[in-house]
N, C-alpha and C positions, 0 to 999 in steps of 0.2 A: 503493498502501500505505499510506504514512503517514499520506495523507490521511483511507483507509480507519478506520484503527487510533484517530484521535484523534476523529472522528464515534463512532464505539462509544464510547468512552472519558466523551466530554462529554455523551451522551444516558443514560449509564449513571450519570455523575457528578450528573446534575442533581439525579436522583430522591434522593443522598445532602447534599444541599444542605441542607436543613432540620438534618440529624443534624449535620452538618461546624460549621453554624452553632451548635449546642449545645454542640456538643466542645470549641470554640476557646472559648466564654462559660465553659466548665466548668476550663478551662484557665486563663483568666486570674484567675478566683475564686482555684485555688487557689495561685497567685502573687501575690494581695495577700492572703490568710492565713497563709502559709508561714509568717511569723516569730509568729505567734499562736499558730496549730494546727501546728506544724510536720511532725507524723506522718502526721496524715491529711489534709494538703493533698499530702505527696508520695505517698500511696496515689491520692488524686482527678486530680492531677498525671500519675500512670503510667496512670493508666486510661482516662483523656481522650486521651490520647498515642497508645495501644493502639490505641483504638476509631477515632480520627480513621486511624489507618492501615490499618485494614481497611478503613476507608470511601472511601479511594482506593483499596485495593488490589485490593477486588474490583472492580470497573470496569473496571481496568487487567486484569485477569485474565482477563475475560468478554471485552473488547476484543481481548486476544490469542489465546484457547485457542477461543474459538466460533465465528469465521469460520473456523479450521481444522478445524474440528468434531472437537475432541480433546475429545469429552464424558467422559473418564474420567479424566485428568490435571486436568479442569474440578471436577469430585466431588473427587479428595481434596483439590484445594486449596479447594476451599469447606467442605469438612471440615474441613482444619488453621483455616482463617478462623473456623470456629464454635467450636474448642477455645479458641483465641484469645482470641477475642469473650469467653465463657464467662468466662475468666479475668480479662476486664478486670473485669467484673460481681464476682468474687469480689474484686479489688482495691476496689471501690466499697463493697461488705460491710463490708472490715474498715476503711475509713474511717469510716464509719458510727457502729460498734459499739468504735472503738478507745478507751482510755481511759475507758470509760463507766463510773462505779461501781453497782453493783447499790444499788437501793432496801431500808433496812431493812425488815424485814414481821417482825411479832411471829410467833413459832415456836408454835401450838397446841398442840403435843406436848411441850413445855419443863413441868417440874416444878413451877416456881413462876408458871404463865401463870396468870393469872384474870383476871374478866371485866372488872376494872382497866384492863388493856393498852390495851381497844379506845376508841376517842374513844366519849363518848356525846354523844345531842343535849342543851342546852342543856336545863334544867328550864323548862317551862310557865309563865308568872306564874299565879297564884290565880286561882279564878275565885267568884266568891259572886253567890248568885243574885237579891241583891239589890239587885243592882248596871247590873243590864239595863238598865234605865231609861235610868241616867246614860251608857251608852254611845254 
């Protein structure tokens, strides 16, 4: 029984290895930037830890429940994994957009707005038709 579990677990885990590698790299990067960007680093760290846990828990759950043919429990676990995985994406979005300042834009509906608020191209050099031969 134990060998069957390990065989099924390793079979499922080998497909998760690229993702596990990416999550470990994300954890390393989050820890290395924790002093420079503390809040986004915490969000990335938590998201990568959650996704790493899901990447290991999914094959373990499949190795336990599928040989017993307990498909309803496996479907419920799969739904829970999906919800937790989606929350990890939410943490990554928070990390990406945390502490960003909006770029100032001119408001065309202001009363004091005129054409000088928008950048203009530099003026072209004067063209003299007599100087065509000299160019």
